[in-house]
N, C-alpha and C positions, 0 to 999 in steps of 0.2 A: 365276824362278817358271814352273812348268808350269801354264798356265791352262786348265782343263777346265770352267770354270763355264758357259760358253755359247759358241755359234758367233757371237754378237754381239760378241765381244771382239777380233775380227780387226782388224788395222791395214792401211791401204792399202799395197799393194806399191809399190816404186819405179816399176815399169812403169805401174801405175795412176795414180800421181801425175804421171808424165810425160804420159800420155794426157790428163789433166785440163788441163794447161798448154797443150795444143794445141787444145782445144775452143773453139768459138765461143759467145759469150754474148749474151743480149738480155734484154728485160723480159718476163717470163712473164705478168705481169698484163695486158699488151697482147697476149699470145699470140705474142710475138716472140723467144722464146729458141729458136734453131734446134736446140740440143742436146736440150732438153726435148721439143720437137715431134717430133724424130726418134725419141727414146726411146718416147714415147707411141704413135707410129705402129708402131714395131717390136713393142711389147708387144701392141697390138691384133691385129696380124697373127699373132704367136706364139700367142695364145690363141684366134684365130678370132672375136674380137669386133669390133664396129663402132668402138669408141673406147676410150681409156684416159686415166687421170688420175694424174699423179705426185704423191705425197703424202709427208710426212715420216716416217710410221711405219706399221707393220702395224696397230696399234691404230686409227689414224685411218682407214685403208682399210676395216677391218671396220665401224667406226661409221658411216662415210659410206654403206656398202652397206646397213646396217640402216635408216638415215634415208631413203634413196632408195626402198627397197622397202616401207616400212611407213607406217602412220598412227598417231597417238597412240591408246592404248588397245588396240592389237592385241598379238599374242603371237608370239614367235619360238621355235621348237624348236631346241635345241642339245644336244650331248652333255654329260653331267654334269661331266666333267673337261676340257671344252674351254677354249681360251684365252679366248674371248669370255665364258664363264661365270665364270672364275676370276681373270683377270689384266687386265681392262679397267675396273676401278674402278666397276662398276655403271653404266657410261656409257650403255647402252641406255635405262635408266630416266631418265637426266638429259637426254640429247640428243634421243632419239626418243620418249620417254615411252611405251615399250612394256615388257612384262614378258617375261622369259625362262622357258621351260618346259624344265628339264633332264631328259634321259632317260639313265639309267645304261646305258652300253654295255659290251661285253666287249672289253677292251683298247682302249677308245676308239671301238669300232665299234658303231653303233646297229643294232638289228634292225628291219627294215622293218615287222614286225607291231606292235612297240612304238611305232614312230612313228605308224602308222596309228591305233592305239588312243588316242593322245594328241592327234590332230587334233580340234579343238573342234567339237561339233555347232553347228547354225545358230541355236539358240535365242538370243534377244536378250540373255540374262543371262550368256552366255559371251563371253570375248574372241574375236575372230576370229584364227585361225591364218593369218598372212600370209607367213611366211618360215621356211624350214628351212636351217640352216647346218651344214656338215660341215667338219671340220678335217683336212687331209691334207698332210704327215704329222701324226700326233697327238702333240703335245709331251709331255703328262703321261703318256701310255701308253708313252713311251719311243721316240718316232720311228716308231711303227707306221704302216704304209701301209694306207690304206682300200682294201679289195678292190673292183675295178672293177665286179664283178657287184652288190655291195651298193650302190654308188653309183648304178648304173642303176636298181635296184629302188626306191630312195628317191626319186630325182628323177622317175622315171616316175609314182610315186604322187603326188608334188607337182603335176605337170602335170595329172593327172586331177582333182585337187582345186582347181585354180586357185591354187596356192601358189607363191610365188617361191622360188628356191634360190640360196644363196651358198656358194662354196667359199673357205674361209679356207686359202689355199694358201701360207702363210708359207714352208713348206719343200717346195713342190710339186716343185721340181727334184730334190730327194733322192728323192722317190717315182718320178719319171720315169726318172732314170738307173738306178735299181735294178730297175725292172720292164720298162723298154723302152717303156712307154706314153707317148706324147707329151703334153706340157702341153696342146696343142690338143685332144687327145681328152678328157683329164680335164675341161677347161674346157667342152667341148661339151655336157655334161649339165647345166650350171648357167646361171642367168641372169647371174651375175656371178662374178668371181674376183679375189682379191687375192694378191699374193706379195711377199716381201721381198728386197731386194738386200743388206741389212745382216747377214744370217745367213751361211749357208755360202758364198754367192757372194762374200763378202769386201768389199763396198762399205762405206764408213763410215756411211752413212745412206740412208734412202729405201725406199719401197714403191710399188707400182702397184695401181690398181684398174681393172678392165676390164669392159665391158658394152656395152649398146646405146647409141645416141646420146642418147636421152631420159634414160636412167638416169645417164649421165655428166654430162649438163647439170645435173641436180639435184644430183649429188654435187659438181660444180665450185662451184656456188653455196654449198653448205654448207661446203665447204673454206674458202671466203672468210669465211663467218660465224664459223667456229671459229678464225679468226686465222691460217690457213695459206696466205694469199695470198703467193706468194714472187716475188721479182724476178729477179735474174740466177742463177736456180737451176740453170742448166746446169752450174755448178761442181760440183754433186753428181750431177746427171743423167749427166754424163760418166763418173763412177765407176761408175754403174749400167750404162752401156753397155759399159764395159770388162769388168765382171763377167759380163755376159751372153755376151760374145764369147769370154771366156777361162777362166772358172771354173766352167762347168757340168759338163763331163765329169769334171773332177778331183774332183767330189764322191764318186765311187766310192772314192777313196783314203780319205776320211773314214770310209766304211762299213767298209772293211777294218780300219782302226785300231780302230773301235768294237767290231767283232766279235772281234778279237784280244784287246782289253782285257777284254771280257766273259768270253771263254773262260778266260783266265788267272786273273782274280780269282775266277771261280766255283770254282776248285780250292783256294781258300784257306778253311780251316775258320773259320766265323764270318761269312762273307759269303754272301748269298743273291742270286742273279741268275736271272731267268727268261730263258733264252737265246732262247726263241721270240719275245720282244718286241724283240730287238736286230736290227732290220731295216735301219736306216739309220745315222745318226751319233750317236744318243743311247743312253746306257746308264743304266737305272734299277736301283738295287740297294739292299740294306739290310744292316745288320750286327747280329748278336745280341750282340756284345761291348761295343759302345760306344753311349752316347747320341748321337743324330744330330749335335747341335751340337758335342759334345766331339770326335767323329771329324773333323768339318770343321776344327776348330781344330788338332787334333794333326797332321793332314795338311798344313795350311797352314804349320805350324812346320817341316815337312820340305821345304817348297818346292813343294807341289802344291795348287792351288785347285780345289775342286769346289763344287757348289751343292746346296741343299736341294731335293729333289723334293717331291711331294705326300705328305702324311701322314708315315709313318715312313721314307720312301724318300730316297735320295741320288741325285744326278744327275751324270754326266760326259758332256760333249759334245765331239765331235772336229771339228776344222776345219783350215783351211789353214795356220794359224800353229803347229800342233803336228806335229812330226816323229815318225816311228815310233820313233826312239831315245828320244824324250821319253816316248812311250807306255810303252815298256819300263821306263824309269826310274820312272815313276809306279807301275807294277805292283810293282816292287821295293820302293819306299818304302811302299806299302800293305801288302805282305806283312810288312814289318818291324814294323808295328803289331800283328800277330797272332802 
């Protein structure tokens, strides 16, 4: 099977597994796992933040950020198609008891004037806007990179209004290698940043949350409350370390595969692709010939797995476990259906 459903399907390489066997482990509840401690220190330095916290998933990282930045009854501004809005099971309303205010962006990018318009007035009968979250790259928009000038405008506005900011940087390294803008610079505009090791970086599990000392202390407590206090967790932190040291620059290869795939299938009559949105490793497309689920099943029968995107769209994601020859084979098999 050629698996293009997500970059989360990657398996640890032989080299990554060997690296794990050489790592040192301890009890992280006591703060004694040296591999976790080294990873957290490395990520804090990488993002220019004071501290970092290793967590099981990107969803947990985002939810801990919301919890640490807000109080019950407050409001968080997010983009309409963002991960926090669509794929985190209404967790902000459950864990933090806040509501989300979604703003419809253009290809996942919010306009600063729209953001400003939706910041709540100070009258007592409005919820307080306490946090603005931006997703970079933007999954549902097709891996679109948030323009740095737009980020500056929104975060400058937030600081003026005494509003915290969080960067859901699940795929921030994809943005960084494509633009040449460092992760540290991206992170510098935000009060907190999270990113995943288990997507394009190829680790089997894990994410990180970075911010100042007080913020991470609150997040650490809530990680425990939510049941994610982990013991010899260096066994997965080691995979994350290997991923950071070995799998960042190679993300460019995934971008090449995605752009090649998008260009070729755009030439097939009956397939629609906006090539302007194919900036990193995700391709969002649609077909006028098949029902979405029928197309997914027909392609699966031919040996290619893709996933459902938002609304009528389909999604193909490129990663280190997909070779260019497999990309070419997937294109051939798709063309056969048309």
